[in-house]
Every structure is written in C-alpha cells, then in structure tokens.
KEMAR-892375 format. One record per residue (C-alpha): residue number from 1; residue in one letter; x, y, z. Coordinates in pm, whole numbers, padded with zeros to 5 digits. Example, Ala and Ser with C-alpha at 12.3 -4.5 7.8 and 13.67 -1.06 7.14 Angstrom:
% KEMAR-892375
<node n="1" res="A" u="01230" v="-00450" w="00780"/>
<node n="2" res="S" u="01367" v="-00106" w="00714"/>
This chain:
% KEMAR-892375
<node n="1" res="M" u="-03532" v="-07864" w="-04295"/>
<node n="2" res="I" u="-03303" v="-07941" w="-04001"/>
<node n="3" res="Y" u="-03042" v="-07711" w="-04151"/>
<node n="4" res="N" u="-03291" v="-07428" w="-04155"/>
<node n="5" res="V" u="-03382" v="-07484" w="-03791"/>
<node n="6" res="G" u="-03015" v="-07459" w="-03694"/>
<node n="7" res="D" u="-02983" v="-07132" w="-03883"/>
<node n="8" res="D" u="-03286" v="-06995" w="-03703"/>
<node n="9" res="M" u="-03132" v="-07086" w="-03364"/>
<node n="10" res="D" u="-02806" v="-06914" w="-03462"/>
<node n="11" res="D" u="-02997" v="-06605" w="-03568"/>
<node n="12" res="A" u="-03180" v="-06601" w="-03235"/>
<node n="13" res="D" u="-02855" v="-06628" w="-03041"/>
<node n="14" res="T" u="-02705" v="-06347" w="-03250"/>
<node n="15" res="L" u="-03010" v="-06132" w="-03188"/>
<node n="16" res="D" u="-02987" v="-06192" w="-02810"/>
<node n="17" res="Y" u="-02617" v="-06105" w="-02814"/>
<node n="18" res="Q" u="-02677" v="-05786" w="-03006"/>
<node n="19" res="T" u="-02959" v="-05693" w="-02768"/>
<node n="20" res="D" u="-02730" v="-05741" w="-02467"/>
<node n="21" res="T" u="-02456" v="-05540" w="-02638"/>
<node n="22" res="D" u="-02692" v="-05255" w="-02719"/>
<node n="23" res="A" u="-02816" v="-05250" w="-02360"/>
<node n="24" res="A" u="-02458" v="-05237" w="-02229"/>
<node n="25" res="D" u="-02373" v="-04956" w="-02470"/>
<node n="26" res="A" u="-02681" v="-04765" w="-02359"/>
<node n="27" res="R" u="-02583" v="-04799" w="-01992"/>
<node n="28" res="S" u="-02227" v="-04691" w="-02075"/>
<node n="29" res="H" u="-02356" v="-04388" w="-02266"/>
<node n="30" res="Y" u="-02586" v="-04297" w="-01976"/>
<node n="31" res="D" u="-02302" v="-04322" w="-01725"/>
<node n="32" res="S" u="-02078" v="-04114" w="-01951"/>
<node n="33" res="A" u="-02349" v="-03853" w="-01990"/>
<node n="34" res="E" u="-02394" v="-03840" w="-01614"/>
<node n="35" res="D" u="-02019" v="-03786" w="-01569"/>
<node n="36" res="D" u="-02039" v="-03497" w="-01814"/>
<node n="37" res="L" u="-02295" v="-03325" w="-01591"/>
<node n="38" res="P" u="-02089" v="-03213" w="-01291"/>
<node n="39" res="Y" u="-02378" v="-03057" w="-01106"/>
<node n="40" res="A" u="-02635" v="-03332" w="-01170"/>
<node n="41" res="Y" u="-02756" v="-03553" w="-00887"/>
<node n="42" res="G" u="-02554" v="-03355" w="-00633"/>
<node n="43" res="R" u="-02221" v="-03444" w="-00797"/>
<node n="44" res="C" u="-01915" v="-03230" w="-00729"/>
<node n="45" res="E" u="-01747" v="-03030" w="-01004"/>
<node n="46" res="D" u="-01410" v="-03202" w="-00965"/>
<node n="47" res="P" u="-01301" v="-03421" w="-00673"/>
<node n="48" res="D" u="-00943" v="-03294" w="-00692"/>
<node n="49" res="E" u="-01048" v="-02929" w="-00709"/>
<node n="50" res="T" u="-01295" v="-02983" w="-00426"/>
<node n="51" res="D" u="-01022" v="-03135" w="-00207"/>
<node n="52" res="A" u="-00784" v="-02848" w="-00292"/>
<node n="53" res="S" u="-01051" v="-02593" w="-00209"/>
<node n="54" res="A" u="-01128" v="-02766" w="00121"/>
<node n="55" res="R" u="-00760" v="-02772" w="00213"/>
<node n="56" res="G" u="-00729" v="-02404" w="00117"/>
<node n="57" res="K" u="-01012" v="-02305" w="00347"/>
<node n="58" res="S" u="-00838" v="-02478" w="00637"/>
<node n="59" res="V" u="-00507" v="-02293" w="00585"/>
<node n="60" res="S" u="-00463" v="-01981" w="00796"/>
<node n="61" res="V" u="-00433" v="-01650" w="00613"/>
<node n="62" res="W" u="-00139" v="-01561" w="00836"/>
<node n="63" res="R" u="00037" v="-01881" w="00737"/>
<node n="64" res="L" u="-00009" v="-01790" w="00372"/>
<node n="65" res="L" u="00123" v="-01438" w="00440"/>
<node n="66" res="F" u="00441" v="-01561" w="00607"/>
<node n="67" res="G" u="00478" v="-01826" w="00339"/>
<node n="68" res="C" u="00480" v="-01554" w="00073"/>
<node n="69" res="M" u="00732" v="-01356" w="00277"/>
<node n="70" res="F" u="00984" v="-01627" w="00363"/>
<node n="71" res="W" u="00930" v="-01870" w="00074"/>
<node n="72" res="P" u="00783" v="-01654" w="-00204"/>
<node n="73" res="V" u="00848" v="-01907" w="-00480"/>
<node n="74" res="T" u="00612" v="-02162" w="-00325"/>
<node n="75" res="G" u="00422" v="-01914" w="-00110"/>
<node n="76" res="W" u="00252" v="-01744" w="-00403"/>
<node n="77" res="R" u="00151" v="-02083" w="-00543"/>
<node n="78" res="D" u="00005" v="-02181" w="-00208"/>
<node n="79" res="L" u="-00190" v="-01856" w="-00196"/>
<node n="80" res="K" u="-00331" v="-01923" w="-00541"/>
<node n="81" res="R" u="-00425" v="-02283" w="-00458"/>
<node n="82" res="A" u="-00586" v="-02179" w="-00130"/>
<node n="83" res="R" u="-00854" v="-01980" w="-00314"/>
<node n="84" res="K" u="-00919" v="-01758" w="-00016"/>
<node n="85" res="S" u="-01192" v="-01503" w="-00064"/>
<node n="86" res="V" u="-01085" v="-01140" w="-00066"/>
<node n="87" res="D" u="-01314" v="-01067" w="00229"/>
<node n="88" res="S" u="-01147" v="-01335" w="00440"/>
<node n="89" res="V" u="-00801" v="-01192" w="00370"/>
<node n="90" res="V" u="-00919" v="-00840" w="00459"/>
<node n="91" res="I" u="-01099" v="-00950" w="00776"/>
<node n="92" res="S" u="-00832" v="-01192" w="00900"/>
<node n="93" res="C" u="-00510" v="-01014" w="00804"/>
<node n="94" res="F" u="-00509" v="-00683" w="00617"/>
<node n="95" res="G" u="-00778" v="-00513" w="00824"/>
<node n="96" res="P" u="-00636" v="-00597" w="01169"/>
<node n="97" res="L" u="-00287" v="-00497" w="01057"/>
<node n="98" res="C" u="-00416" v="-00162" w="00933"/>
<node n="99" res="L" u="-00595" v="-00099" w="01261"/>
<node n="100" res="L" u="-00283" v="-00185" w="01462"/>
<node n="101" res="A" u="-00069" v="00035" w="01241"/>
<node n="102" res="A" u="-00322" v="00317" w="01280"/>
<node n="103" res="L" u="-00297" v="00288" w="01658"/>
<node n="104" res="S" u="00083" v="00262" w="01656"/>
<node n="105" res="P" u="00145" v="00640" w="01625"/>
<node n="106" res="F" u="00008" v="00673" w="01979"/>
<node n="107" res="A" u="00324" v="00495" w="02093"/>
<node n="108" res="G" u="00493" v="00828" w="02017"/>
<node n="109" res="M" u="00342" v="00960" w="02339"/>
<node n="110" res="F" u="00592" v="00743" w="02525"/>
<node n="111" res="Y" u="00889" v="00840" w="02307"/>
<node n="112" res="R" u="00801" v="01204" w="02230"/>
<node n="113" res="G" u="00588" v="01383" w="02482"/>
<node n="114" res="D" u="00550" v="01697" w="02269"/>
<node n="115" res="E" u="00284" v="01548" w="02035"/>
<node n="116" res="S" u="-00079" v="01597" w="02132"/>
<node n="117" res="P" u="-00338" v="01319" w="02113"/>
<node n="118" res="A" u="-00522" v="01515" w="01842"/>
<node n="119" res="T" u="-00211" v="01520" w="01622"/>
<node n="120" res="L" u="-00157" v="01149" w="01675"/>
<node n="121" res="A" u="-00522" v="01078" w="01595"/>
<node n="122" res="V" u="-00488" v="01262" w="01262"/>
<node n="123" res="R" u="-00176" v="01062" w="01182"/>
<node n="124" res="A" u="-00359" v="00741" w="01269"/>
<node n="125" res="I" u="-00648" v="00823" w="01034"/>
<node n="126" res="M" u="-00410" v="00917" w="00755"/>
<node n="127" res="L" u="-00218" v="00593" w="00796"/>
<node n="128" res="L" u="-00532" v="00381" w="00794"/>
<node n="129" res="L" u="-00685" v="00549" w="00490"/>
<node n="130" res="S" u="-00363" v="00557" w="00290"/>
<node n="131" res="Y" u="-00329" v="00178" w="00277"/>
<node n="132" res="M" u="-00699" v="00124" w="00217"/>
<node n="133" res="F" u="-00703" v="00373" w="-00072"/>
<node n="134" res="S" u="-00384" v="00220" w="-00213"/>
<node n="135" res="Y" u="-00554" v="-00117" w="-00256"/>
<node n="136" res="F" u="-00813" v="00038" w="-00488"/>
<node n="137" res="L" u="-00586" v="00288" w="-00665"/>
<node n="138" res="I" u="-00292" v="00063" w="-00758"/>
<node n="139" res="P" u="-00481" v="-00144" w="-01022"/>
<node n="140" res="V" u="-00643" v="00168" w="-01167"/>
<node n="141" res="V" u="-00326" v="00378" w="-01189"/>
<node n="142" res="G" u="-00115" v="00085" w="-01305"/>
<node n="143" res="R" u="-00347" v="-00031" w="-01584"/>
<node n="144" res="P" u="-00187" v="00186" w="-01859"/>
<node n="145" res="F" u="00166" v="00081" w="-01757"/>
<node n="146" res="L" u="00137" v="-00285" w="-01653"/>
<node n="147" res="G" u="-00032" v="-00414" w="-01967"/>
<node n="148" res="A" u="-00358" v="-00593" w="-02032"/>
<node n="149" res="K" u="-00254" v="-00940" w="-01910"/>
<node n="150" res="V" u="-00111" v="-00821" w="-01580"/>
<node n="151" res="S" u="-00410" v="-00593" w="-01520"/>
<node n="152" res="E" u="-00646" v="-00883" w="-01584"/>
<node n="153" res="S" u="-00447" v="-01100" w="-01342"/>
<node n="154" res="L" u="-00466" v="-00833" w="-01072"/>
<node n="155" res="A" u="-00844" v="-00824" w="-01118"/>
<node n="156" res="T" u="-00876" v="-01194" w="-01034"/>
<node n="157" res="Q" u="-00924" v="-01330" w="-00684"/>
<node n="158" res="F" u="-00560" v="-01435" w="-00666"/>
<node n="159" res="G" u="-00443" v="-01096" w="-00792"/>
<node n="160" res="K" u="-00646" v="-00911" w="-00531"/>
<node n="161" res="N" u="-00521" v="-01140" w="-00254"/>
<node n="162" res="A" u="-00163" v="-01096" w="-00376"/>
<node n="163" res="L" u="-00199" v="-00718" w="-00366"/>
<node n="164" res="L" u="-00345" v="-00736" w="-00016"/>
<node n="165" res="T" u="-00053" v="-00956" w="00089"/>
<node n="166" res="L" u="00203" v="-00708" w="-00045"/>
<node n="167" res="L" u="00034" v="-00417" w="00128"/>
<node n="168" res="S" u="00010" v="-00621" w="00448"/>
<node n="169" res="T" u="00388" v="-00655" w="00456"/>
<node n="170" res="L" u="00425" v="-00276" w="00424"/>
<node n="171" res="V" u="00171" v="-00222" w="00701"/>
<node n="172" res="M" u="00358" v="-00469" w="00918"/>
<node n="173" res="F" u="00690" v="-00290" w="00857"/>
<node n="174" res="K" u="00527" v="00044" w="00937"/>
<node n="175" res="L" u="00385" v="-00097" w="01257"/>
<node n="176" res="V" u="00725" v="-00220" w="01373"/>
<node n="177" res="S" u="00884" v="00112" w="01276"/>
<node n="178" res="N" u="00633" v="00312" w="01481"/>
<node n="179" res="L" u="00671" v="00086" w="01782"/>
<node n="180" res="L" u="01051" v="00083" w="01764"/>
<node n="181" res="P" u="01153" v="00427" w="01634"/>
<node n="182" res="G" u="01508" v="00376" w="01752"/>
<node n="183" res="L" u="01556" v="00106" w="01485"/>
<node n="184" res="E" u="01416" v="00319" w="01203"/>
<node n="185" res="P" u="01755" v="00357" w="01027"/>
<node n="186" res="V" u="01758" v="-00022" w="00987"/>
<node n="187" res="L" u="01388" v="-00082" w="00939"/>
<node n="188" res="V" u="01376" v="00167" w="00652"/>
<node n="189" res="F" u="01526" v="-00104" w="00430"/>
<node n="190" res="L" u="01251" v="-00357" w="00504"/>
<node n="191" res="P" u="01043" v="-00259" w="00196"/>
<node n="192" res="L" u="01319" v="-00418" w="-00012"/>
<node n="193" res="W" u="01173" v="-00744" w="00112"/>
<node n="194" res="T" u="00843" v="-00650" w="-00048"/>
<node n="195" res="I" u="01020" v="-00573" w="-00376"/>
<node n="196" res="Y" u="01169" v="-00922" w="-00377"/>
<node n="197" res="M" u="00822" v="-01066" w="-00320"/>
<node n="198" res="I" u="00696" v="-00866" w="-00619"/>
<node n="199" res="Y" u="00983" v="-01002" w="-00827"/>
<node n="200" res="R" u="00874" v="-01357" w="-00748"/>
<node n="201" res="L" u="00506" v="-01272" w="-00803"/>
<node n="202" res="T" u="00546" v="-01118" w="-01150"/>
<node n="203" res="P" u="00566" v="-01451" w="-01343"/>
<node n="204" res="M" u="00236" v="-01561" w="-01188"/>
<node n="205" res="L" u="00069" v="-01243" w="-01311"/>
<node n="206" res="K" u="00122" v="-01360" w="-01671"/>
<node n="207" res="A" u="00366" v="-01084" w="-01751"/>
<node n="208" res="P" u="00542" v="-01129" w="-02089"/>
<node n="209" res="K" u="00898" v="-01251" w="-02057"/>
<node n="210" res="D" u="01038" v="-00948" w="-02238"/>
<node n="211" res="R" u="00856" v="-00713" w="-01994"/>
<node n="212" res="M" u="00909" v="-00914" w="-01675"/>
<node n="213" res="M" u="01162" v="-00676" w="-01520"/>
<node n="214" res="L" u="00973" v="-00367" w="-01633"/>
<node n="215" res="V" u="00651" v="-00494" w="-01475"/>
<node n="216" res="T" u="00843" v="-00570" w="-01154"/>
<node n="217" res="V" u="00979" v="-00214" w="-01139"/>
<node n="218" res="I" u="00643" v="-00051" w="-01215"/>
<node n="219" res="L" u="00453" v="-00266" w="-00966"/>
<node n="220" res="S" u="00718" v="-00203" w="-00699"/>
<node n="221" res="I" u="00688" v="00173" w="-00750"/>
<node n="222" res="L" u="00309" v="00153" w="-00727"/>
<node n="223" res="V" u="00298" v="-00070" w="-00418"/>
<node n="224" res="L" u="00563" v="00121" w="-00225"/>
<node n="225" res="G" u="00479" v="00469" w="-00352"/>
<node n="226" res="M" u="00099" v="00474" w="-00351"/>
<node n="227" res="P" u="00063" v="00475" w="00033"/>
<node n="228" res="L" u="00309" v="00765" w="00049"/>
<node n="229" res="V" u="00120" v="00959" w="-00217"/>
<node n="230" res="C" u="-00209" v="00894" w="-00037"/>
<node n="231" res="Q" u="-00062" v="01013" w="00292"/>
<node n="232" res="W" u="00065" v="01327" w="00122"/>
<node n="233" res="G" u="-00276" v="01391" w="-00032"/>
<node n="234" res="L" u="-00458" v="01335" w="00294"/>
<node n="235" res="D" u="-00213" v="01563" w="00472"/>
<node n="236" res="L" u="-00333" v="01847" w="00250"/>
<node n="237" res="F" u="-00694" v="01803" w="00364"/>
<node n="238" res="L" u="-00661" v="01690" w="00727"/>
C-alpha cells in the first residue's frame, strides 16, 4: 500500500513537470510566431534594415553623387544602401543641375555678343529637355541590347538613381563647359569620367561576366549619346 502511494506521488510530480514543460513550449512557440510576424504589434521589418534605411535618408544626395564620382567602387554601394527615392534624387540633384545647365547658355551673352536672347532661350529649352528625355529613353532603347537582367536592374529604384547620377555628371560637365568656354578643349574629355563610373557600375547591374565589357560599351554609348540625339531631334522642331 505504501509503495503504491509513493508511485502516485511520483506520477503527480511527473505530471506537474510535464505541465510546466508544455506551458514553456507554448510560450516559446508564441514568441517565435510573433517574431515571424514582422508587422504585428507595431514591430519593424528588420532592425538592421531599418537602421540602414534611416542612415540612408540622412545622407545628402550630393554626397552620394560625389561619392560615385570620386570613389565609384564604394560610391555605388553607398547609393544602393541609401535607398533614396527617385523623386528625392530628381528634386535635390538632377533637377537643379538641369535648370542651371539650361540657364548656362545665357552666359554666352558675355562671351559672344552676337547671339540674341531668343536664340539662347531656345538652346536652354533644348538642353533641359534633352537630359530629361534621355532619362526615359535610355532604358527603353537599351532593352534589346543590354539584356534582361541589366534591364530589370535599371528598372529598380537603385537602377533609376544610378542612371540619374550618371546623367547628373554629364549635366554638370555641360554646365562647366558653358560657363568656361575657353576651357572647352580640355573639358571635352570629362565624359570619360562618366564612362569609368559606368564601368564600375556594370557589375552591380547583374550583367553576366562574359558580357560585362559589352554592357559597359552599350550603356556608355546610350548615356553619352542619347542627350546629343535628343538635342539634334529637338533642333529639327524648335
């Protein structure tokens, strides 16, 4: 009889232990399930990604631009991590540069007095529209030549910001050339800088290794040539 009572006490202790274990497992499963729901209870998607996004928003677009120009290997990575919206890049950098470049032909009134304000105004409009149209035309025209992966990369937020950055460098070079026409024989080589930036950008556009150089050449022709083609086309109508 006493032996049976001892067995009953052991069974009760085992039952209590199992109950506590099941409760702990249930709490652990609930916590794990809550971690799997990133948007539940106001939780963030990823603390690391949230911190990176917050740091990216605090970085100036101009700093990213010059980073891509002077340190393209790390500059393109910084631009990708920054996750800047396309609108912010246009408003903060590309747009103002285009407006300044559009106004720069009026500096010709100080260097060449034979050009009328109307002629300079037409040149300003052509310059402004050529770079704006180029941003939209380059991905469309380049799709059959760049390949599916590169075209998909250019359609992403990073790809659009990268294209705006490349065009911004050309606009900047054009601005300096119009303001300092005496240095034009030297400044004409500045677009080579943009080609080097494209060379460093190509690997981040997921270009196949066997087509890396070809993609670099095609994208360089499109980025440097499209504004000239647009200016030529606008010259026929304006």
